[in-house]
Every structure is written in C-alpha cells, then in structure tokens.
N, C-alpha and C positions, 0 to 999 in steps of 0.2 A: 143311250149313246150308241150302241152297237147294230141295237136293231132298228136304225132307221134305214129308208131305200137308199140302193146304194149310191144316185145322185145326188144326195144329198151329205153323204158321207164325203163324197168326192170332194163338193163346195165346201165342205168344214176342212178337210185336208189344203188345199188351195190356200185357206184363209190364212193358213200357219205359215205356208212357204214364204220368205221375205219376196217382194214383188205382186203382192197382192191389192193391196193398198192403192187407192186412187192419189196424185200428189201432183206438184207444180214446181218448178223453182221459178223466183222471179228478182232477177232478169236470168232467163233461161240459161242451162249451164253451158260453158266453152265446150265445143268437142266430144259432148257426152248426150246419148240420144235422149229424147224426151220420152220413151215409152214406160210406162210404169211394172208391164207384167214381166219383170226380167228376172229369171231362178238362177241358179250356180252356171256362172260362164267360164270358160276354158282363160285361166289368165294369162295367157300369149295370144289372145284374138286381136287382130289386128296386127301383128307383127309376122313377117315373112320367115319360109318354115329355116331358113337355115338354122334358126336359133333352137328348132326342135330336133337335133340331129342324135338329141341323145336315144337311150335306149329304150326308153318309156314310151309310150304313146303319149301319157300326159304330165306336163312339168310341174303345171301346177292347177287350181281350180280356184274360182275365188267367186262372191257378189260381188257384187256392184256396188261402189259406195254409198252412192246415195238412197240407193233401195237398200242397204241394210238399216242404214238410220232411220229412214223412216217404218221399217218394221220395229225395231227398237223403242221408238215413239211411241208407236200404234202396240205394242207391247205394253208399254207403261201408262197407256190410256187412263185404267181406273186411278191410278196411283196420282195422277194429275188432276183430276177429278175431285178425289179426295184433298189435294195439297189446296184447292181451290178452295173448297169448301172452307177446308179447317182456317183458313188465314181470312176465311170471310170478304173473299173477291168475288164479287158480283159477275156472269161474261162480258160481259159490257164493259168491264175494266180493263180486258185484254187486248186494246186497241194496237198497244203498242208492240205487241207479240211475244215470247219466249224464248229464254236466251239459254241455249245448252251448251254446259261444257261436257267433252269426252276426252278419257285417255285411252291413249292408244298406247299397243305395247308389240311387242312383237322380240321373237326369241329362236335361238337354233337351237335343234335336237340331235344328239347324234345318233348312228347308227338306229335306224329305227326298218332294219330288212327282215323280210319275213324270216321266222327262225326255223320253219320246218318245211321245205315247198323248193322243188328242183329248178327254182328261176332263176334266170341269171344272176352269179355276184354279183352284184352293183353295190359300190359302198353307199347305202343307203340314207342321205340327212333330210330333216323338215327344216324347213321356217316358216311358221307359223303368227301370223299376224291379227290381233283382235284389236277390239275396244269395247269400252267399258261406258256406260252412261252414268257422268260421278254426279252432276246436278242440274235440276232445272230451275230457271228462275224468271219473274214475270217483273218488265217496267212498266213499273205502274203510269210515270208520263216522262214526258222527255226534258222536261227542263230541270228537277232537282235528280235526275239521274236514280230515283231511288231505288234498289231492286229489293223483289219480296221473291227469297228461293220456296217453293214448290214441293219440292222433290229432291232428297240430299238419298244417295248411293249408303245403305248404311252397312253392307259390306264388300265394299269396293275389292279386296282378293279375295271376294270366292269366284269358283270356277262357273257357278253360275250366271254374274251379272256380267262376264267377259265373254262377250259374241266374238266366234269367228269371224274375218274375213276373207283372210285368203291361206290356202294352203300351198307350198310349194315344194317340190323336192329339189332342195337345191343346200350347197354348204355352203352356210353362211359369210362363210371367209371369200369365199367366190365374189367379187365384188361385181365384175361385170354382169354376169347373171343376174345378181340378186338386185343389181340397177334396174336390169332389163326388166324386171320381173314388176317389181315394184315400181317403175316410173305411171304404167296409168291410174296407180291408186293414190299416189302424191301428185297428177294432175288435177283427179274427179277432186283433190281435199283443197287443193289451192281454188279452183274453182266454185267451192262451195262456199268457203271463207269468205266469196263477194257475193253472195245471193244468200236471199232468204226463201225458206221452203213453206209452200200453202198445204195441210194435210188436214181431214175433218178429226177434232178431237169430240166426243159425246156429240153427235151432229152438227158442231158447226166448226167451219174451216178459222184454222187457227194460223200464226204464220211465226216460225223458227228460226233463230239464225245460230249457228252451231261456233264453237270456238273449239279447237284442238290441240290437247298437250303429250306430246308424244314424250313419257315420263318414265311407259315401262320398258323402260329395256337397262339389260344390264350393260358394264363397262364397256364389253369388248365392242356389241352392237353400237352402240353412241358414237363409239371411233369409226366404226365402218361406216355409221351413215354422214358422217360429219368430216369424212376425211384426213381425221387425224392420224398420226403415228400408233400403234400398237400397244397395248398397257405396260411391255416393256418399257416403252419409251424414257429418257431422260425426262419429257414433261409428264412430270407425273401424273396431273390432273385436268379433266372433262372440265372445270369448270372455269378455273382462272391458269395464269401463263406459268405459273411457278416453276421452275425444278425440281428435280429431288434433292440436290444436296441442298439449296435455299429451303426447300420446304422443311426438312432434315433440321437445319437452322432456326428457322423460324418456323416454329410450329404450329400455333395459333391463327397467326393475323395476317388472314388474308382475306380478302373480297371479289365477289365474282364478277368475273370478264368477260370471258366469256360467253357468244351468242352464234346463232346462226349467220347472220347477216355478215358478222364481223370474220366468220369464217369464211364467209363467202369472199368477202374482200382479200382475206389472208391467200386462198388458192389462187387469186389474181394475181397478186404479187408475185408467188410459187412460181405461176406460170409462163410468166412475162418476165420475171426479173428487170426491173424497172432500173436497178442502180450496180445492174453487169457484178452482184458479190459472188465470191465462191461459193459454192454449195453449203459450207459449215455459214458464213456470213446469214445466208439467204435461210438456212433453216431456223435460225434464232431471231432470224426479224419474222419469218410466219409462226413463231412456236411450234412448232412440229404437227400446222397443218399442210398437207403434200397432196389430196385427191379432191376432189370435189365434193363437197359436203351435197349429196341431192337429197335429204331430206331434213325437217328441220324437228329439232327434238328438243325438249325441253331441260335447259341444265339444271341437273338436279340430283338426287344420290340415291343408288337402288339400295331400298333397307333389305332385302333380303339379302340382295351380294354382299352387303354391307357386313351382314352377321357373319356370313359363311368367311369373307377376308378375314374379318378380324379375328374369327376364330382361328384360324390357318396358322396368323400369325402369335396369337398364343401358345397354339398347341408347339409352336417351337419353340419360344420363348421358356416352356416348360422343361422341353427337351435342354435347351441350353443350361437350365438353372438345374435338372437332375446331375449334368455335368460340368455344373460349374466352369464354365465357356469364361466368367467375366475375370476369371486368375489367367488364364493360358491362351496363346495364341494359336492359332487355324489347329484344331483337333483333327486326327485321322478321321475317315470314312467310319472304319470299325467301330470307333467312341462313338462317335454318331449314330449309328445302326445301336450300336449295344444300348443308348440311352433311352432310344426310341422304345426299344423291345423293352427295356423297362417298365416304360410310362405306359404302353397298351397294356402288358399284363397287368398294371394297377388299376388301369380304368377299367379293366375288365373284371379283374375280381371284386375289386370294392364296390362300381357303380352301373356293374355290368353294361358295361361300353365298348362293343363290337369295335376292333379296328375298320376302320374304311378306307379303301381305294385313293376316293377322291371326296373330300369335305362338304358334306351336302347339310342343310336348313336344318334337319331333325338331331342330328350329332354334334353342331354349333349350340343349338339351345342347349342342349344335355351337358356341356366340354367348359359352356360360360356360367359355371354358377359357382358360391361359396363355399359347395361339395367338393366336387371336382377339383377346388384348388386345395381344400385342406388334404386332398388324396394327394394329390401331388407333392404337398407341401411333407407327407408324411416321407417322401425320396428325396427333400433336399436336406444337403446336412446342417449350411449355417444358419442359426434363429434370424439375424440379420434379414438374410434374402428371403425367409419364408418372410417377414414380417412384409418387403417391400412387395411380395407377389401378393400377398393377400390386399392388401393396400390398394393396388394396380386392379384386382379385380372387385374392387368395393366400388372404385371408381366410376369403371367400366358400366358396372350393372347400373349404376346412378344416372349414368347418360342416354342408356341402352333406349328405356320405355320412349325418350323424347321422340326419337327414328324411327322408335317401331308402333308407336299406338297412331289412330286413326283420325285422333283428334288429339294432342297434346293440350292444348290452352283446358280442354275438360278434363281429359283423362293424368296428366301428371302434371299439373301446372308448377308446383314446386320446385319438379326437378327442371322444367325448360327454365325459370327464372336462375338455379344456381349451374345450368348449363355449361356457361361460358368460365366461372367458377370452376367448376369441374375439369373443364376440360384445360385448364391450365393447369393445374393440378397435374394433372394425368401427365401431360408436355414438360413438367419439371419432373415428374416419378423416373419418365422413358429418358431423358437426358442428362440424370446424374446416373440413378441406381443400374438404369437398363443401358447405358450409353455407348457401350461395347456392340450392342444390336444397330443402333440409330447413329454412327457416324457417319454423315453424309450420302446418308440414306432412310427411309420410308416409304411401306407400302401404299400403293395409291386410297385404300380407303379407310388405313388410319389415320393420312392426312385430310381426306375429307370430312370423316369424321369429328375429326380436331378441330378444325379450320371454318368448315361453311354448316353445318348445320343450321344457328341462330338465325341464320341469315336467309336461308333455305323456306324455315319455317317463318319466318318474318313475312315470307313476300307470297307463300304458298296455303301459308294455315298448318300443311302438315307434311312429313314428307312419307311416312307409312301407306297412309293413304293413295298415293301414288304409284306406289311399288308394281314389281312386274310378277308380283305371288300369284294372282289370279290367271295369267296367261302359265304361269311355270306350273301350277295345277292342274290345268285345261289340260297341259300335254302330256301328264297320266293317264287323262283320257283318249288322248289323242292311241296311245299306245294300245290302251284296250281295245280298241275298234279297230285299230290294224293285228288284232288277235296273237300281238306279240305282248310279253310280259317286261317290264321295264329291267334292259339291261342283262337277260339272263344270258348264263352260260352258250355256246353257238355248238358245242359239240352233243349229237345226240345217236 
C-alpha cells in the first residue's frame, strides 16, 4: 500500500473523504447544490458575517448532510451486497429501492478549552451532531409492502458506527446560536425526506430513501429542540402532558401524547394567545411549550441518562435511609452532609467506589447493584427499611435490562413480559414505604421509566439501540483530538 506512486495514494485518500462518490437526488434537493465533491464546509457558510463576531475564526465545521449519508452508504456497500446474498435476493429485485433508517444524536459538551496554551480564555463549549445508519431494508414489491431487512447495525451504541456530521463551538443552552447553526442541517434533512438518492452499489445504480429518527438526545437537548421548558419545569415529561403532582399520584398509567407536530401547534397558540388568557392559563393550555420547536425528535427515553438519573435518585434515597428521614421532618444541612459522608466512606471501603462530583454512567452501573444495597443496608438501622431497600433495587434490576438492551424481544423477553407488573410493584413500593420522598413530586426519568417504557418498545422495538451512547462515547474521542483530557484540573 505505502509504496504505491503518489498520485494513486492521493486518489485513494480522496475516495475516503465524504463527497467523492457520484450520486444524484430525484427530485433534486431544494436549496442544496447538486455538486457531489464537497468535503468539510464551514457550518456558517451562507450566513451574513454578523453572526461570526465571536473570538474564534470558526464557530462550526460540518459535512453536507446528503454527502455524509452517501459516504456512509458507500462504506456499507459490502454489507449491503452480503445482505442481499444471504437473503437470496437477485439484483433485479431491487427495483423498488432501499429504505434506510438513520438515528440522529446531538449532545453538548462542557469545557473543551485548551488546557495549556496561551490563547484567550474563552468558556469553550461544544455541541456535536452525528448520525448512525441503523438499518437498511429492501421493498420487494409495492403491493404487499413487504420489507426485507438486509443490514442491521449490531452495535448502534459504539462510537465506530456513530458518524460525526457537525461540530460547533456553541453552548447548547444558547438557543439562538444553536438554531442558527443547525438550521441548514434541518433544511437539508427536510429536503431529503421528500427525495430519493441514486448511487451505485456494486456497479449497479440503486435508489435509497431515508427515514430520520432523532432519538440520541438527552432530555435537556430534547426540551431545547422541541421548545419546551427546562427539565425543572412542572411539566415533568417530554412524552406526555403530565405535571409533577399528577405524575407522583398516578405513577404508572400514562400514554405518549406529545409529538413534534403538536408542539408546533402549541407554540402557535402560545405566540398568538387566541383566547386572550393570562400567562398561567396559557402555559397550562400549551403544557410548557413556549419556544418554536425547530427540529423533529423521536419521543423516546434516553437509556444512558435514564440510568444516570435513576442512580442519582437511588443515591439520595440511600442517604435518606441512613438518616431515617421517614421519621423526621426537614433535617439540617449538616445532618444530610454527615449521611452522605458515611455513605461515600462505606461505598469506597467495601466496593472501591470513589465519590464523584457528577453522577456518570460507570458510577451508576456500579451503584445500581445488589452488592451496593447490601453495603448500604449495613448503615440502615431498621430491618424493615433494609427489606424495603432490597426489594426496591430487586425490582429496578428486573426492569433495567428492558430499556438497556439493544433488542429486548430477544435478549430479555421474560423481563419484558413482566415489565408492567414490575413497574406497578415499584410504584406501589415508593408510594408507601418511600412516600416521604414522593409526596407531590417525582423525578423526570423515574416517571418515564415507570410509565412509558412498554409503549416505546412496542412502537420502536427497542430503547437501548436508540440511545445517545454512541455519540457520548465519541465525545471522548473529540477530547483526545483536542489534546485535552477529560475534565482535568486547570491549574498547571
């Protein structure tokens, strides 16, 4: 490979960059240039320069969405051919074209400033937008709409299957800049929904249609993109209209009602206030939608952050149980601090679990185990409370694989069947034994875990596969490339 003449190496390199493959859209994409050889572009190309008065020369770099998709399809060329061969489908049967399912993920990263370098001190935050090709299926004939799946991404949460599309130096909370930067992506995505792509696979021209599912977002980002109030809002859920008080009374029985379309309609009501209501009445009418939703997301539950959110909640329950909060009214800060110290000390000694500033995935996985509960039970005085804690964790561990696994129907069918029963038992337990914590309130992820999981799985087939993990683990790579290691101390 290395000893080839330079010009052929250069050609090989070019092949690997997105934008080298010939392709065509039918009908042509609105407001997108038809040229195929487009590499990395400035994400703000086309904006007037007023947006670019930040200190850095470049706020954002991205691939053009259609070019990146073509590149991904060409990367999977061998898999497609292999899949057709396995399913025994002739090339001539591909007349109806392929249907490609894309998962989109987007995540903000705090503090990626250069750690040692004399540059200006800018509070650098980054937002990364990426996509994963989840599956490719083939429509055999139009009449019976029978689809044959010829490619399925086996590791949808690996950073290897997660392809970066856009990197921006933007704070994810800065709604205006975020919308400005993502607007061209949204426009390209909308154009591609209406159109089909023609590109050569194994020497034959094939057509592809794309479906997009924005499911790799954490709750903060979903609320941002769909124009909802922040996660501390009384409207506890991004899937249903329930408020916190209702959700803590009726823990299990909710169904998914929110959608992008409905959020848009609600924003219109918020903007125009057709019934001339007061702010409170209006807010209740639109259920906390107060900004324009600008990107369609798939209403789902993010498995990774669900893990983290629930582990945070259990960590607090452990502290409350050590301090026997169910007996006393509002304990002092000092008391709480001493319980936390006792809990951390015990976890560190018995489980080698170092205390963390912010709960992360790895800590959550270690904390949510029966061993951890055993350790905590060592500090809980009453046997009755110890029993309740063990029971709570047992039920949680029964439920967890259902929303963690990539394919729950195959991987944990029994737990899937028992999910509704388990979530009901869990709800009964927290509303009796732990009612001191759940009087009129419940955390967002606990509500979603108990109320919405079976319905999402029935609709999408999986929750784990659609999570944001691939994007999250690629964040680590991004830090590597920036030569700054994860959140290290700033003092040198």
